[in-house]
C-alpha positions in Angstrom: 11.3 94.6 155.8 13.3 93.7 159.0 16.8 93.3 157.6 19.5 95.6 158.9 21.8 96.7 156.1 25.4 96.3 157.1 27.2 97.7 154.2 26.7 99.1 150.7 29.4 98.6 148.0 29.7 100.3 144.6 31.9 98.2 142.3 33.4 98.8 138.9 32.4 96.6 136.0 35.7 94.6 136.2 36.0 90.9 136.9 38.5 91.1 139.7 36.6 93.9 141.5 33.4 92.0 141.4 35.0 88.8 142.8 36.7 90.8 145.6 33.4 92.4 146.5 31.6 89.1 146.5 34.2 87.6 148.8 34.2 90.5 151.2 30.4 90.6 151.4 30.0 86.9 151.9 32.5 86.9 154.8 30.5 89.6 156.7 26.9 88.9 155.8 24.6 85.9 155.2 22.5 87.9 152.7 24.0 89.7 149.7 21.8 91.6 147.3 23.4 93.0 144.1 22.1 94.9 141.1 23.6 95.6 137.6 25.7 94.0 135.0 23.1 91.5 133.6 22.5 93.1 130.2 23.7 91.9 126.7 26.7 94.3 126.3 30.4 93.5 126.9 30.5 95.4 130.2 27.8 93.2 131.6 30.0 90.6 133.3 28.1 89.9 136.6 26.9 86.4 135.6 30.3 85.3 134.5 31.9 86.6 137.7 29.2 84.7 139.8 29.9 81.5 137.9 33.7 81.9 138.7 32.9 82.8 142.3 31.0 79.6 142.8 33.3 77.5 140.5 30.5 76.4 138.2 29.9 76.5 134.5 27.3 78.5 132.4 24.2 76.8 131.1 21.7 77.9 128.5 18.3 78.6 130.1 15.7 77.6 127.6 12.8 79.1 129.5 14.4 82.5 129.5 15.0 82.2 125.7 11.3 81.4 125.1 10.2 84.3 127.3 12.5 86.7 125.4 11.3 85.5 122.0 7.7 86.1 123.1 8.7 89.5 124.6 10.0 90.8 121.3 7.4 89.1 119.1 4.7 90.9 121.1 6.4 94.2 120.1 6.7 93.2 116.5 10.5 92.9 116.6 12.9 90.1 115.9 15.1 89.0 118.8 18.6 90.3 118.5 21.2 87.5 118.5 23.2 89.4 121.2 20.3 88.9 123.6 20.8 85.2 123.5 23.8 85.8 125.8 21.2 86.8 128.5 20.0 83.2 128.4 23.4 81.9 129.7 23.2 81.5 133.5 25.5 80.1 136.2 24.4 76.4 136.5 23.6 76.7 140.2 21.4 79.8 139.8 17.6 79.7 140.5 16.1 82.1 137.9 13.9 84.9 139.0 11.6 86.0 136.2 11.7 89.6 135.0 8.3 90.5 133.5 9.3 94.1 132.9 12.5 93.6 131.0 14.9 91.1 129.3 17.4 90.3 132.0 16.2 87.8 134.7 17.4 87.9 138.3 19.2 85.0 140.0 19.1 83.5 143.4 22.0 81.5 144.9 21.9 79.6 148.2 25.2 78.1 149.2 26.6 77.2 152.6 24.1 79.3 154.5 24.7 82.4 152.4 22.0 83.8 150.1 23.1 85.9 147.1 20.6 87.6 144.9 21.5 89.2 141.5 19.1 91.6 139.8 19.1 94.0 136.9 20.3 97.5 137.5 17.3 99.2 135.9 15.4 100.4 139.0 11.8 99.5 138.1 12.9 96.1 136.9 14.9 95.5 140.1 11.9 96.7 142.2 9.6 94.3 140.4 11.8 91.3 141.0 12.4 92.4 144.6 8.7 92.6 145.3 7.4 89.6 143.4 10.3 87.1 144.0 13.0 88.1 146.5 11.0 89.3 149.5 8.5 86.4 149.3 11.4 83.9 149.2 13.1 85.6 152.1 9.9 85.4 154.1 9.4 81.8 153.2 12.8 80.7 154.5 12.5 82.7 157.7 15.2 85.2 156.8 13.2 88.3 157.9 13.0 89.7 161.4 10.0 91.7 162.5 10.5 95.4 162.1 8.2 98.1 163.5 8.2 101.5 161.8 6.2 104.6 162.6 6.7 107.4 160.0 5.8 111.0 160.4 5.9 113.1 157.2 6.6 116.8 157.6 7.0 119.7 155.2 8.3 123.2 155.2 10.8 122.6 158.0 14.4 121.3 158.1 15.7 118.3 160.0 17.7 120.5 162.4 14.6 122.3 163.5 12.7 119.0 163.9 15.5 117.5 165.9 15.3 120.5 168.2 11.6 120.0 168.7 12.0 116.4 169.7 15.4 116.6 171.4 14.1 115.5 174.8 12.2 112.5 173.5 15.1 111.4 171.2 17.6 111.7 174.1 15.5 109.3 176.2 14.8 106.6 173.6 15.2 103.1 174.9 18.2 101.2 173.5 16.0 99.0 171.3 14.4 102.0 169.4 16.0 104.5 167.0 14.8 107.6 165.2 16.0 108.5 161.7 15.6 111.8 159.8 15.0 111.1 156.1 15.2 114.5 154.3 13.8 115.1 150.8 13.2 118.2 148.8 11.0 120.5 150.9 10.1 117.7 153.3 11.5 115.4 156.0 10.3 112.0 157.1 10.9 111.1 160.7 11.0 107.3 161.1 10.9 105.6 164.5 12.0 102.0 164.3 12.4 98.9 166.4 13.2 95.3 165.7 11.7 92.1 167.2 10.1 94.0 170.1 8.0 92.4 172.8 4.4 93.1 173.6 5.5 95.3 176.5 8.0 97.2 174.3 5.3 97.6 171.7 3.2 99.6 174.2 6.1 101.9 175.0 6.8 102.2 171.2 3.3 103.5 170.6 3.7 106.1 173.4 6.9 107.4 172.0 5.4 107.6 168.5 2.4 109.7 169.9 4.8 111.9 171.8 6.8 112.6 168.6 3.6 113.2 166.7 2.5 115.8 169.2 5.8 117.7 169.2 5.9 118.1 165.4 2.1 118.3 164.7 2.4 121.8 163.3 4.6 120.6 160.5 3.1 117.2 159.9 1.2 116.4 156.7 0.8 112.6 157.0 1.4 109.7 159.3 2.8 106.8 157.4 4.8 106.8 154.2 2.9 109.1 151.9 4.1 111.7 149.3 2.8 115.2 149.4 0.9 114.7 146.1 -0.7 111.5 147.4 -1.8 113.2 150.6 -3.1 116.2 148.7 -5.2 114.0 146.4 -6.7 112.1 149.4 -7.6 115.3 151.1 -9.2 116.8 148.0 -11.3 113.7 147.5 -12.3 113.7 151.2 -13.4 117.3 151.0 -15.0 117.0 147.6 -12.8 119.8 146.2 -11.0 120.3 142.8 -7.7 122.0 142.2 -5.9 123.7 139.3 -2.5 125.2 138.8 -1.0 128.2 137.1 2.8 127.7 136.8 5.4 130.0 135.6 8.9 129.1 137.0 8.1 125.4 137.6 7.0 124.9 134.0 4.3 122.3 134.7 6.1 120.3 137.4 3.4 120.9 140.0 0.8 119.6 137.5 3.0 116.6 136.8 3.2 115.7 140.5 -0.5 116.0 141.1 -1.3 114.0 137.9 1.2 111.2 138.8 -1.3 109.8 141.3 -3.8 107.3 140.0 -7.3 108.7 140.1 -6.2 112.3 139.9 -8.8 113.1 137.3 -11.4 113.0 140.1 -10.0 116.2 141.6 -7.4 117.7 139.2 -9.0 120.1 136.7 -5.8 120.9 134.9 -3.2 123.7 134.6 -1.7 126.4 132.5 2.0 127.4 132.0 1.9 131.2 131.3 5.7 131.4 131.2 5.7 134.7 129.3 4.1 137.8 130.9 1.8 138.2 127.8 0.2 134.9 128.6 -0.3 135.8 132.3 -2.2 138.8 131.0 -4.1 137.1 128.1 -4.9 133.7 129.7 -5.3 134.6 133.4 -6.3 138.3 133.3 -3.3 139.6 135.2 -3.4 143.4 134.9 -0.4 144.8 132.9 -0.2 147.5 135.5 0.3 144.9 138.2 3.3 143.4 136.4 4.7 146.9 135.5 4.5 148.1 139.1 5.5 144.9 141.0 7.1 142.5 138.4 6.1 139.1 137.4 7.7 137.6 140.5 5.5 139.3 143.1 2.8 138.7 145.6 0.4 140.9 143.6 1.0 138.9 140.4 0.5 135.4 141.9 -2.7 136.6 143.6 -4.1 137.6 140.3 -2.9 134.4 138.7 -4.9 132.5 141.3 -8.1 134.5 140.5 -7.5 133.9 136.8 -6.9 130.1 137.2 -10.1 129.7 139.2 -12.1 131.4 136.5 -10.4 129.7 133.5 -10.2 126.2 134.9 -13.3 126.3 137.1 -11.7 124.6 140.1 -12.5 125.1 143.7 -8.8 125.8 144.6 -5.9 127.1 142.6 -2.1 127.2 143.0 -0.2 129.9 141.3 3.6 130.3 141.3 6.1 132.7 139.7 9.8 132.8 140.4 13.4 133.1 139.3 14.6 129.5 138.9 18.1 130.6 137.7 20.9 130.4 137.0 20.5 133.9 135.6 17.7 136.5 135.8 18.2 137.5 139.5 18.8 140.9 140.9 19.8 142.4 144.3 16.2 142.9 145.2 15.1 139.5 143.8 18.0 137.0 143.7 17.9 133.7 142.0 15.6 131.3 143.9 13.1 134.0 144.8 9.6 132.6 144.3 6.1 133.7 145.2 3.5 131.0 145.7 -0.3 131.7 146.2 -3.0 129.2 147.1 -6.6 130.4 147.0 -10.3 129.8 146.5 -13.0 132.3 145.7 -13.0 133.6 149.3 -9.4 133.7 150.4 -5.9 133.7 148.9 -2.8 133.1 151.0 0.8 133.7 149.8 4.3 132.7 150.7 7.6 134.0 149.5 10.5 131.5 149.4 14.1 131.6 148.4 15.9 128.3 148.0 18.8 129.7 146.0 20.2 126.4 144.6 20.6 125.2 141.0 17.7 125.5 138.6 16.3 122.0 138.8 16.6 121.9 142.6 14.8 125.2 142.8 11.9 123.9 140.7 11.7 120.7 142.8 11.8 122.7 146.1 9.2 125.2 144.9 6.9 122.4 143.9 7.2 120.6 147.2 6.5 123.8 149.1 3.5 124.6 146.9 2.0 121.2 147.5 2.6 121.4 151.2 1.0 124.9 151.4 -2.0 123.5 149.5 -2.5 121.0 152.2 -2.3 123.7 154.9 -4.9 125.7 152.9 -7.3 122.7 152.8 -6.9 122.2 156.5 -7.9 125.9 157.0 -4.4 126.9 158.3 -3.2 130.3 157.2 0.5 130.8 156.3 2.6 133.9 156.4 
């Protein structure tokens, strides 16, 4: 949003440690944003520490009390007496309403330094940040103008991407920067500049286009978009439906696809034939195919795609079978070995991957690659 982060501190729930951190932060920055320690339990001491830091007393905030009473009444519960402690606030705090939880946020503005205290629960913090903090920062002119251009890539690591754009990156003007933001199975490349002139803006756009061209083969979206969101938009645009047959990922691909609002327009559903018997019974995989090649094989996932298309009546199907670990691997098929197939009634393409990490990371990685390959399939690009 146009603010350069100078430092991030992680502080223990101890009074002295919080006071020291507040003092250090206020000496180096004119905006301090903190999360955590606003609940009703004894380790939640942030409010008391802030009152000591500012040398003010605590006051009972009636509006928060009434909101909490209504919050619990709506859920058919009596308000716990311990929660009344959440209504005690430093007397100089401006209260930021938390509509998603019990602990409100607080805004302090003293001697040109703004401090914001928010709950540690991520979705509550995000809500207060978006509905209260950012609008207030904009209103008092605390934000600069940041320009971002994000290129979302999949199926390639940041080292390979850096090699592709090395010449462009080495010749960036001093007012622009390029960041690589890796995720599981994907990397976002973000070109950024702050408070640029109209002339610099033209140069910025040229650099962005140059970067896009150099990584086009690996790009799945321009702008901040998840793989599942991009896949959903592409399916809608093409009027296609999709289904999944998941073994090693246990429904995680379906979860990702269904997490996008409106997914019912294009997501037919999925099956989790974890046991080989179900691959045979539900999807029509031939017993001889599994006997000859194993459940984790190109031949098996090809037949799983065919079965999913028939069973779930979708236009496209994803099938996946692998060894998530930590056991079950062999010399021929070590832990992390996964076969992925994407197909329709005309073509089926496959990819073998081996991430070889811990079980949950393998599942996340395989899911990301499956979604990315589905995008390539929809774009008519074959993959080896």
